[in-house]
N, C-alpha and C positions, 0 to 999 in steps of 0.2 A: 670315442671319447678324445680322439685326436683332432676332430674336425676344426675345434675352435682355437686349437693351439699354432703359433707360429711355426715355421719350419724347424728352426734350432730345437724347440720344445719338444719336437717329434723324434729328436734323435739323429735328426740329419745333418750332415756337414755342409753349411752353407758357406764357408770360408773361400773365397776366391783362390785360384790358385792350383797348380798341380800337386803340391806337397807343402799344405798349411802346416805350421807349428804344431806339435803336438799339445794337446789341451790335457787337463787334469785327469779325464777318464783314460785317454790314451796311456798316460804316464803310469796311472796304476796298473793297466792290464799288461804293460811292457815288463812292469816290476815283478808281476805275479808269474809271468811266463819265464822270466829270467831266474826268479827263485826256485820253479819248479824244476828247472834244468839243472841248476849247480848245487842245490840241496841234497845232502845224501838220501838214500834210499829209506822208508821207513822201517823196513824189515828185511828179511833174507830170503824171502820167498822166490824172488826172482832166479836165486841160486842153484836151486834144486830146478826150478822150471826149465832154465837153459840147457841144464845137464840132462833134463828128460827129454827134451827136445832134440839134443843129439843123439840120445839113445833110440829114439824113434827113427830117426834117419838112418843110423847105424844098422839097426835090426830089420828095418823094414816093417816093424810089427806096432799097430796104432795101441795095443794094450800090452804094455811092458810088464816084466817081472823087475821086482825092486833089485837094485846092485848098490845103493848106499848105506844102508845099515846092516847090521849084524842081527837084529832082533826080529826083523821079519821073514826070514827063512827064504828069501827069494820067491815070495808069492806074488802073483799078478795082482797088479794094483788097481784100486776103483779110481783110476784116473780118466777123466772124461774130457780133457783140455788139450788134446794132443796138437790142434793146429795152433793154438796161441802159443804153445811151448816151442813149436818148430819155429815159428814166426820170431819169437825171441831169440832162437838159437841162430837163425839166419841174420836178424839184426846185430848179435853179439859176434859173429864171424866175419861180418862186412865191415860194421863200424866200432866195435869194441864197446868199452863202457858208456863212450859218449852217446852211441847210438841208444843204448837203454834209457838214458836220462832223456834223449830226444822223445822217445815213445813215451816215457812216462808223462811228460809235459803235454803231449798229444792227448793222451788219454786222461787228463786233469781238465783241459780245456774243452774237448769236443762236447761231452755232455752239459756243460755249460752253455756253449753256444746253441745246441739243440734246443735246450730250454727256453733261452731267448727267442730262438727263431719261432716255436711254437707259440709263445705268448704273444709275438707279434704279429704271426699269422691270424690269431683267433681275435685280435683287435685290442689286446691289452696296451695301455698307452705307455709310452717310452719312458716316462719317469718311474711308474709302477713296476715295470720290466726290470729296469736298471736297479731299483730298490730291492726287489726281489733277488737278483742274482747278487748283489751285494751281500744280503743277508745270508745267501747260501754259501757264497764263499766263506765268510766269517764261521759259520759253522761247520764245514767240512774239511777247512785246513788241516785238522787233525788226522782226517782218515786219507789225504792225497798219496799216493803211492802208486808203484807200477803193479798193478793187480789185474787177474783176469777179471775180477768182479765189476769193473768198468764195461768189459765187453756186455754184461746183462744189463747195466744201467743205459747202454747206448741202445741196445735191443728193444728194452722197454720204451724208450722214448720215442723210436722211430716206428714201432709198430702201433703203440697207442695214437701217434699222430696221424698214422695212414689209416687206421680203422675210425678214427674221429671225422677225418675228411671225407670217407666213404659215406658213412651216416648222416653227415650235414649236408651230402650233397656237392662239396668242394672239389673232389678229386675222387674218382672211383679207384678201388683197389685194383692192384694189376700184379705184374711178374715179380716184383721187386719182395713181395710178401715171401714166397716160397724160398727164394734166394737169401734173404736175410735169416729165414729161420735153418737154412741149410748151414749157414756159417755160424750161426749163433749155437746150433747143437753142437759143433765140433770144437766149440772155443770155451764153454763154460755150462756146467750142469744147471746153472740158473735159468736154462732154456725152459724148464719146466714152468716158470711164471709166464712165459709168453705161450706156451700150451694153454694153459688155463685161460689167459686172455684170448686166444683165438677162439678157442671153444666155447666160450662163455659168450663171445660176441655173436657167433653163429648161432648158438641155441637161442639167445635172448632176441636178436632180431626178428627170428621166424615168430616166436611167441608173442613179440609185442605186436605184429600184425592183428593179432586177435585181442590182446588186453590193451593196447594203446595208450600204454602209460606214457610213452613219448611219441614224437612225430613218426609213423610207421614208415619203414623203406617200401618202395615198390618191389613187387614180385621179382623184376629183373634185377635191383640192386641186391635183393636178398640172394638171388641165385648167383650172382656174380661173386658176393661175400662168401657163400658156401663152396664155391669152385676153387678160389684162390686161398680161400683160409683152408681150405681142406688140403690143397696142394702144400700149403706152408705146414699143415700139422704131418703130413706125410714125409716132408722132408727132415721133420725132426726124427725120422726113424732111419735116417740115413748115416748113421755113426756106428762105431764100436759099442755093443751092449747097450742098446735103447732100454731095454726092460730092466737090466741091472741097475742102469743110472736112476730109474724110477724108484727101483727097490731100495737102492741105497740112501736115497733122500731120508728115509724112515727108518735107518739103521739106529737101533737104541743106544748103541757106543757114542753118537754124535750127542745125545742128550745126557751123557755122564757128566758129573759135576767137575771132573777135572778140565774139561775143554773149557771151563771159564778162566783156566789160567792164561789162555791166550787172549790177548787185549781184544782182538776182532769178535771174540765171543762173548764179552761182557755185555750184560744186559744194558739197554739205552737208559732207563732210570738210574740205575747205579752210576753210570758215568755222568749224567747230567747233575748228580748232587756233589760233584767234585771240583774243584777249581781248575779251569777258569770261568766254569758253568756255562761256555758258550753252545755247548751241544743242548743244553735245555731249551734254547729257542726254537729249536724243532717243534717243541709243544705249543708255543706260539702260533707258528704257521698251521699246526694241525687243530687247534681251536677256530682259527679263522675259516680254514678249509670245511670244518665241520659246521661252521654256521651257515656256509653256502649250501652244504648238503640239506641243512634243515628248511631253508627258506626256498631253495631252488631244487628241490629234489627232482622234479619231473623234468628240468633241463639237463640232468644227467641222463648219460645212456645208464643203464643198469650194470651193464659189464665194466664201465667205469667205476662205480659204486664199489663193486665186489674187488675190484684191482686195488683201491685204496684202502678197502679193509684188510685185503690178504698181507698187502705191505706194510700196514699198520701193526699188525700181529710179528711179522718177521722183524720189522725194526725195532720194535721194543724186545723182542727177544734176543737179539745180537746186534752189537754195532756194525758187523759188517753188511747188513741191510740198510743203514742210515742213508747212505747216498741215493739208494732206488727209492726209499720213502719219501725224502724230502723233496728230490727232483721231480718225482711224478706228482706229488701233492702240487707243487708249482704250476707243472706244464697242465694239468688238468683242472686245478682248481682257480689259478688266477684270473682266467676269463670270467668265470662266475663271480669273483671277489669285485672285479671292476665294475661289472653289471650291477651288482648288490650295493657297492659304494654309490655308483651313480644315482641309481634309484633312491637310495636313502637320503642322499643329499638334496635331491629334487624335493623329496617329501620334507627334509626337514626346514627348507626355506619356506614351504608352503605353510607349514603347521607349528612352527617353533612358539606361537603365541596360545596355541590353543591345547597342546598334548600334555601329558604329565611331565613333571620337573626330572624324574629320572631317565625317560625315554628322550628328553629334548638333551640332557648333559650328554648322554651315551652318544647319540647322533651327531651332537656338537663337536664331541672330541675327534671323531672318526671324520667329519667334515673339516676341521681345523688340521689334522694331520694329512689328509689328501691335499689341501691347498698349499701346506708348507711343502710336501714332497715335491707338488707340480711346480711351485715357483723356484724351489732350490735346485731339484735335479733337471729343470728345464732351462737352466742357464747356459750360456755358450760354453761354459768350462766342462760341461757333461755331454758334448755331442760325441757320438760314435763315429770314430774315424777309421774305417776299415783298412785303409792304406797303410797307416801305421803299426796295427796288429799284424798284417799280412808281412810288413817290412821286417817285424820282430821276429817272426817266425821262420820267413827266408833266412834270415841272419843265423839263425839257430842251426837250420839245415847246411848251410854253408861251412859254417864252423865245425858240424860234426862230419861232414865230407873230406874236409882238410886233413892233410897227414897230420897235423900238430894236433888233432883232436884226441890222439892217442896218448898224447902227453899231458894232457889237461890233469892237474892233480886233485881229482873228484875225492872229496873226504869220504871214509867208508862208515858205515852206520856204526853207532857208539856201541852195539852190542858186539862188534867184531873183534875176537881177540888176535890183532894183527901180530903182535910181539911175538905171542906164544906160536903163532902158525909159523912165523919166521924162523924160531928156535927148531921148531919140529922138520922144518925143512932142512935147515943147516946141519942137523945133527942126522939126518937119514932115518928117523924113526918112521915105523909102518905098523899098522895093526888095528886093533880095535879100541876105540876111544869112548870112554863114558865122559860125556859132557852136557851141559844145558842143550835144548833143542837149537837156539840160535848159535851156540858156539859149534855144535854138531854140524849144522848146515853150512858155516864158514869153513870149516876144517875141511870138509868134501870139496868144498868150491876151490879153495886155494891149493888143496894136496892131490885132489883125485883119487884114483883107484888104489893107492897106497893107504888110504885112510877109510875105514868103516865107522860109523857112529851108532851109539846105543839108539838114539832118535835125534830127529831134527825137526824144522818147522813144517812138516806135512803131517800136523797134528790129527787130521782126520783118518790117515792110513795106519796108524799105530793103534794096538790094545790099549784101552786105558790104563792099565796096570803099568806099562811101559811108560808112559807119560807121567804117572804118579811117582815112579821110582826116579825120575829126573827132577821132579818137582820137590819131593819131601825128603830123598835121601841127603842132598847138599844141607838140607836144614836141619838134618836130625830129628825128624818128625815121622809120625805114623808108622810105626812098626819099621824104624828105618833100618834093624840089624837084619830083618827079613828080607828088605829091601836090598841090602849089600849083598846078601848071600845070592840073591837071583842075579844081581849084575855080574857078580864074580862067575856064577855058574855059566854064562853066557861066553866064558873064555875072554873076558875084558882084559886088554894089555896095559892100558894107560887110564889116568883118572885127570882130567883137565878141570879144575875146579875154580870157581870164584872164592878169593879170599878176604872178602869183605861184605857187609852187608847181611841181610837175612839168609842169603844163600851161601855165605861163608862159614856157617857153623861146622861143617865137615872139614874144611881146611884148617880151620881155628883148633878143632880136636886134633889134628895131626900135627900141627905146627910144633916144633921141637923134637918130635919122637919119630917121625918119617923123614927120609931123606929126599928131598926134592929134586927132579932132574932139571926144574927151571921154574923161576919165581919173578913176577913183577908186582907191581902196586895193585893189579887188578885180579890176576890168575896166578895159579900154581899147578903144577903137572908133577904128578906121582906115577910110577909104575905100580902096577896092580898088586903086586908081591909086597910091596911098602905097605900099602892100605891094609892088606889082609894081615900083614905081620903086626901092626900096630893095634889094629881093631880086634884082633883074636878071632877071626872066623876060622877057627879051627875045623868045624864041621865040615868043612868043604875040601875035596882034594881037587886041587887045579888039572891033576893028571886024569881023573875020572869025575867030572863035575855032573852033577845031577840036573843037566839042562832041560827046561821044559820043551825043548826043541831038539833032543840029541842028535836026530837025523841031520840037523842042520851044520853041526860042527867042523865036519870035514868038508863038505862042499862049500862051505861059506866061511873058511879060515882066511885069515888076514893075508895068507901067502898065495891061496888059491887065485886070487886077482893078479898076480904077477909083482905084486908089491914087495 
């Protein structure tokens, strides 16, 4: 599709000179890069991930016992991201918060660059690739963050691209496949999707030699796929607890309704129905890619179809899989979209006088949109100038390495109870704090071992009833009296509560009756004895509480950590 286009319309920079002026596309890319660097983190998961990496290095154990909360009883955690967490800890120690922001920008930009590269490699016109990436940016802005989920996105894009190149004869599979799988399996449990893709590709390409749904591979190519793909599958077993990781994926607690309290676990259709509705554009992409599956089914390898179907299920089940689903649809589907549009445009020009009015109108709209995109995004203002993007990235790297980087006043996430944590630190308070998961994660990040939280943002690690306590007790809903008794039974020392909004009901109930240690416009801090006195939990004795885990009370008292 690029052959008839002038060089600037193919996305190539034709401006003379070593450093031409930045065009519109370069300015937009630099703005996005800067925003990703300077804007606050979207959540507080990075806090416990950095601390977990420190714990891995300190103990030398890849599977660690919980030290951050007092409700998990010090159990060994189903955490399979040790390598990612150690990398985060190393970046934090070497470069501070600026290093984490740089890593966030890298993990946001890299998947987009990989998608663009895959589309260009497979012959997608520059204007179509640019429009696709622009749409992806609009949809994915709400989920941009420093998350290990990006490791799975990158792994899926790389692996699917290498498998496609092998099956199309462009480039044979090689040693990079087991290396990728080895890194992936120790960075994120989403490697299970890569395992499925590899196993499916091996099985299908052998079967396809018999059924011939696609152009079959030669026997030598099938054996090469089997050898390097098999080594990749074996590499996924070189990690702590590979069988436990597979079993944990199907843990029924992960499907508990309380998990929907976390934004990343919200079903995609529900999010799409709320303003600003941009996430709903994903379904437009799905419809277009679905049309290519219908009209060009035999041009897809069956393992590609299975991958898209599996990601469709995951993407609709929870927002956390949106990026994987969308970018894989673009990487695998856009080459077929381009071929289908080209074929349809040719048919439209030949048959617009003899076909049905509805068909003609439909293809006329597609053809008009294609021409509009080609002529608009083919203008010189939309040339790709890699030197400006590299210069922006280099500037951020140099800024991060500079001593002044540790003085950059990065804004904390809006969930952070900064003022309350300042007071707790000044007052020398220590012990067990009941708070929301976000507040619990921040307190541990700011105050270290002197604080243990009832729960934090490691939602998958906690029993559902613990998460329900954090969700329903501050709202005075769902048997909140029983939940209060359980919280006190864990020998909780302090309650850090929101004092407004739907989660401010408990604080409002205590207002004017209990004496707070601290109060600001967002939070209020009470001693547990004050809460118990006002709300009349006389059935519990703090000296001999009926804890669900009585054996944990001594070993994990707030003073056992040296606080």
